[in-house]
C-alpha positions in Angstrom: 0.0 0.0 0.0 1.5 3.4 -1.0 2.2 5.7 1.9 -0.1 8.4 0.5 -3.0 5.9 0.5 -2.4 4.9 4.1 -3.5 8.4 5.2 -6.9 7.7 3.7 -7.5 5.5 6.7 -8.9 7.0 9.9 -6.0 8.9 11.5 -5.8 6.9 14.7 -5.3 3.7 12.7 -2.6 5.5 10.7 -0.7 6.5 13.8 -0.9 3.0 15.2 0.5 1.6 12.0 3.2 4.3 11.9 4.3 3.6 15.4 4.4 -0.2 15.0 6.4 0.1 11.8 8.8 2.6 13.3 9.4 0.5 16.4 9.9 -2.6 14.2 12.7 -0.9 12.3 14.6 1.0 15.0 14.2 2.0 18.6 12.1 5.2 18.9 14.3 8.2 18.7 14.0 10.8 21.4 12.2 13.8 20.2 14.2 17.1 20.2 13.9 19.4 23.1 11.5 21.6 21.2 9.0 18.7 20.9 6.5 18.3 23.7 3.9 15.8 24.7 0.3 16.6 25.5 1.0 18.5 28.7 4.4 20.2 28.0 2.9 23.0 26.0 -0.4 23.0 27.9 -1.1 23.7 31.5 -2.8 20.9 33.4 -6.5 20.6 33.2 -8.3 21.4 36.5 -10.4 18.6 37.9 -14.1 18.9 38.2 -13.7 20.0 41.9 -11.0 22.6 41.1 -11.8 26.3 41.1 -12.1 27.1 37.4 -11.5 30.8 37.9 -7.9 30.1 39.0 -5.5 29.2 36.2 -2.8 26.6 36.8 0.5 27.8 38.3 2.8 29.1 35.6 6.0 31.1 35.5 5.6 32.0 31.8 4.2 35.5 31.1 1.7 35.1 28.3 0.7 38.7 27.6 2.7 41.7 26.7 2.3 45.4 27.3 1.9 46.0 23.6 -1.5 46.7 22.2 -1.2 43.8 19.8 0.9 41.0 18.5 2.7 42.1 15.4 1.2 40.4 12.4 3.2 40.5 9.2 2.2 39.1 5.8 4.6 36.5 4.4 6.1 36.5 1.0 3.9 35.6 -1.9 3.0 31.9 -2.4 5.6 29.9 -4.2 5.5 30.2 -8.0 3.5 27.3 -9.4 4.9 25.9 -12.7 2.6 25.6 -15.7 3.1 22.1 -17.0 -0.4 20.9 -17.5 -1.1 17.6 -19.2 -3.4 18.6 -22.1 -4.8 15.0 -22.3 -6.1 15.2 -18.7 -10.0 15.4 -18.8 -11.2 18.5 -17.1 -14.1 20.9 -17.1 -13.8 24.4 -18.5 -14.0 25.8 -15.0 -11.1 23.7 -13.8 -9.1 24.5 -16.9 -9.6 28.2 -16.2 -8.5 27.8 -12.6 -5.4 25.9 -13.7 -4.5 28.6 -16.2 -5.2 31.5 -13.8 -3.3 30.0 -10.9 -0.5 28.6 -13.1 -0.9 25.1 -11.6 1.3 22.2 -12.6 -1.3 19.3 -12.6 1.5 16.7 -12.5 2.6 18.0 -9.0 0.7 17.3 -5.8 2.6 20.2 -4.2 1.4 22.6 -6.9 -2.2 21.5 -6.8 -2.2 21.4 -3.0 -0.8 24.9 -2.6 -3.5 26.1 -4.9 -6.2 24.1 -3.1 -5.3 25.4 0.3 -5.2 29.0 -0.9 -8.5 28.7 -2.8 -10.8 31.8 -2.7 -14.1 30.1 -3.0 -16.0 26.8 -2.5 -16.2 26.5 -6.3 -12.4 26.5 -6.5 -12.2 23.9 -3.7 -14.8 21.7 -5.4 -12.9 21.9 -8.7 -9.4 21.3 -7.3 -10.1 18.6 -4.7 -10.5 15.6 -7.1 -7.3 16.7 -8.9 -5.5 16.8 -5.5 -6.8 13.4 -4.5 -5.5 11.9 -7.7 -2.2 13.6 -7.4 -1.8 12.3 -3.8 -2.6 8.7 -5.0 0.2 9.0 -7.6 2.7 10.5 -5.2 5.5 8.1 -4.2 8.2 8.4 -1.7 8.9 10.7 1.2 11.2 13.7 1.7 14.1 13.5 4.1 12.3 15.9 6.5 9.1 13.8 6.3 11.1 10.6 7.1 12.7 12.3 10.1 9.2 13.3 11.3 8.5 9.6 11.9 10.1 10.0 15.3 7.1 12.0 16.3 4.7 9.1 15.6 4.7 7.7 19.2 4.1 11.2 20.6 1.3 11.9 18.1 -0.3 8.6 19.1 0.1 9.4 22.7 -1.6 12.8 22.2 -4.4 11.2 20.2 -5.1 8.6 22.8 -5.0 11.1 25.6 -7.1 13.8 23.9 -9.5 11.7 21.8 -10.2 8.9 24.3 -13.6 7.5 23.2 -14.6 6.9 26.8 -13.9 10.4 28.0 -17.0 12.6 28.5 -17.1 16.2 29.4 -18.9 17.4 32.6 -21.7 19.4 31.1 -21.7 21.7 34.1 -18.6 23.3 32.7 -20.8 25.2 30.2 -22.3 27.1 33.1 -18.9 28.3 34.2 -17.8 29.7 30.9 -16.4 33.2 30.8 -16.3 35.8 28.0 -13.4 35.1 25.7 -13.1 31.4 26.5 -12.1 29.4 23.4 -14.2 26.5 22.2 -12.8 23.8 19.9 -14.8 20.9 18.6 -14.8 17.8 16.5 -18.1 16.3 15.1 -18.2 12.5 15.5 -15.2 10.1 15.9 -14.2 10.4 12.2 -14.7 14.2 12.2 -14.7 15.5 8.7 -12.6 12.7 7.2 -15.6 11.4 5.2 -18.1 14.3 5.5 -17.3 17.9 4.9 -18.0 19.8 8.2 -15.8 22.7 7.4 -14.1 23.4 4.0 -10.9 21.4 3.5 -11.0 20.2 7.2 -10.4 16.6 6.2 -6.9 17.7 5.1 -5.9 19.9 8.0 -7.9 18.8 11.1 -5.9 16.5 13.3 -8.3 16.6 16.3 -10.4 19.8 16.0 -12.3 21.1 13.0 -13.9 24.3 14.3 -13.3 27.1 16.8 -15.3 29.8 18.4 -15.2 32.5 21.2 -17.7 32.4 24.0 -19.4 35.7 24.3 -22.1 35.2 27.0 -25.7 36.3 27.0 -27.2 38.3 24.2 -30.9 39.4 24.2 -31.4 38.0 20.7 -29.6 34.7 20.8 -29.2 34.0 24.5 -25.9 32.4 25.5 -23.8 32.8 22.4 -20.6 32.0 20.7 -18.9 34.4 18.3 -17.6 32.4 15.3 -17.1 32.3 11.6 -18.5 29.6 9.4 -18.7 28.9 5.6 -22.5 29.4 6.1 -23.0 33.0 7.1 -19.5 34.2 7.8 -18.8 36.0 11.1 -21.8 35.6 13.4 -23.2 34.8 16.8 -24.6 31.3 17.2 -26.3 29.8 20.3 -24.1 27.9 22.7 -26.4 25.0 22.3 -25.0 24.3 18.9 -21.8 23.3 20.7 -23.5 21.0 23.1 -24.7 18.3 20.8 -24.0 14.7 21.8 -21.9 13.8 18.8 -19.4 16.6 19.5 -16.0 16.3 21.2 -15.3 19.7 22.7 -12.2 21.3 24.1 -12.6 24.4 26.3 -9.6 26.7 26.8 -9.0 29.9 28.8 -6.3 32.6 28.7 -4.8 34.5 31.7 -5.9 37.9 30.4 -8.0 39.9 32.8 -11.8 39.8 32.4 -12.0 43.5 32.0 -9.5 43.6 29.2 -11.2 40.7 27.4 -14.6 42.4 27.7 -13.4 45.7 26.2 -11.4 44.0 23.5 -14.3 41.8 22.6 -16.5 44.8 21.9 -13.7 46.3 19.7 -13.5 42.9 17.8 -17.3 43.0 17.1 -17.0 46.6 16.1 -14.3 45.7 13.6 -15.8 42.5 12.1 -19.4 42.8 12.8 -21.9 39.9 12.8 -24.7 38.4 10.7 -22.2 38.0 7.9 -20.7 41.5 7.8 -17.3 39.8 7.4 -17.5 36.8 5.0 -15.9 33.4 5.5 -12.3 33.1 4.4 -11.8 30.0 2.2 -8.0 30.7 1.9 -6.4 28.7 4.7 -3.0 30.2 3.9 -4.2 33.8 4.3 -4.6 34.3 8.0 -3.4 37.9 7.7 -6.4 39.4 5.9 -9.1 41.3 7.6 -11.6 41.2 4.7 -12.6 37.5 5.3 -12.1 35.2 8.3 -12.2 31.5 9.0 -13.0 30.2 12.5 -9.6 29.9 14.2 -8.4 32.9 12.3 -11.0 35.0 14.2 -9.9 33.5 17.5 -6.2 34.3 16.6 -7.1 37.9 15.6 -9.0 38.4 18.9 -6.1 37.4 21.1 -3.6 39.1 19.0 -5.4 42.4 19.8 -4.5 41.7 23.4 -0.8 40.8 22.8 -1.4 37.0 23.1 -0.4 34.8 20.2 -2.4 31.6 20.2 -1.0 30.3 16.8 1.4 27.8 18.3 3.0 26.5 15.0 3.4 23.4 17.1 6.1 20.9 15.9 3.8 18.0 16.3 1.2 19.5 14.1 3.9 20.4 11.5 5.2 16.8 11.5 1.6 15.5 11.0 1.1 17.7 8.0 4.5 16.9 6.4 3.9 13.2 6.9 0.8 13.5 4.8 1.6 16.1 2.2 5.4 16.6 2.2 7.6 19.5 3.1 6.3 22.2 0.8 2.7 22.1 1.9 3.4 21.1 5.5 5.9 23.8 6.2 4.0 26.5 4.5 0.7 25.5 6.2 2.0 25.4 9.7 3.5 28.9 9.4 0.9 30.7 7.3 -2.3 29.1 8.5 -3.8 29.0 12.0 -5.7 25.8 12.4 -7.9 25.0 15.4 -5.4 22.3 16.5 -2.6 24.9 16.5 -4.8 27.1 18.9 -5.4 24.1 21.1 -1.7 23.3 21.3 -0.8 26.9 22.3 1.1 27.4 25.6 -0.5 30.8 26.0 -3.9 29.3 27.0 -4.8 26.4 29.4 -7.5 23.8 29.1 -10.5 23.8 31.4 -12.1 20.6 30.1 -12.4 18.3 27.0 -14.4 15.3 26.1 -17.7 14.1 24.4 -20.8 16.0 25.3 -23.3 13.9 27.2 
């Protein structure tokens, strides 16, 4: 079975296979000091009897006196070579996208870079089958991707700890939420591996597929979460939409004062609005824009306004991406996108609770 086809299996099976194969070849290499397990980059989760208002002890200062985290736009996307196979059957729409984006349809990297920087659902729909076919043809792994195999046991450990099927969340936690708390979720055990929950999430979601910011009570919608979705853009949605039984939810909190969060939240709403004033951002690689926002990008923007960077660029997440898609896509994505998993792996927030809703 080709390595690229292995990743079509549910990801927990992939990690088990990776770990077994790695351990059968050589003793597991020690991860570099920058690599961490589940708890190294994350403060310990308070127990159900702990006082939720008190963050775990920490010596790290997570906020700055600056008004915001500096956000700089990266260089332009790598140039994509035009080397299209004219015999490849394609629609006129796809042909136009290939010509406009200068895509090399023989290269999974070229197609993938274009797919993850798509500007619309139509582009995603047109490029996805082409990317799937390119991945099926892809053979071999880069030197960096091979070296990332040493992370397999750690990825498996994180998966087992965080996505334990028997772990259920204490539903009382939802009554203890504070404004600005970060909610991350996964729908069903397979998430969006087989059903599109969020555009492209089957490619970039390791554990979590969606993110939102708890706002609190609003007269129109009651207890609400401020979020951005591909159906409606930036908006308020009822907290109840996060409490469905088939959802695995992670709840995180920062150490920023409540008063600062409250005032910044109102500035955030004033800037991006609601009810779709700011549309959804389909371009995963453009986290810097303010004209459109995806879910975790909105969370990142909010905390950046307070001098807190929740885009962890975590080495485990980078390794997972490179193992699937190679160095070009993996390295670019981990730096220029901000996925929900990268937020959840940030050391600048701590976890209150996680598990399946009951």
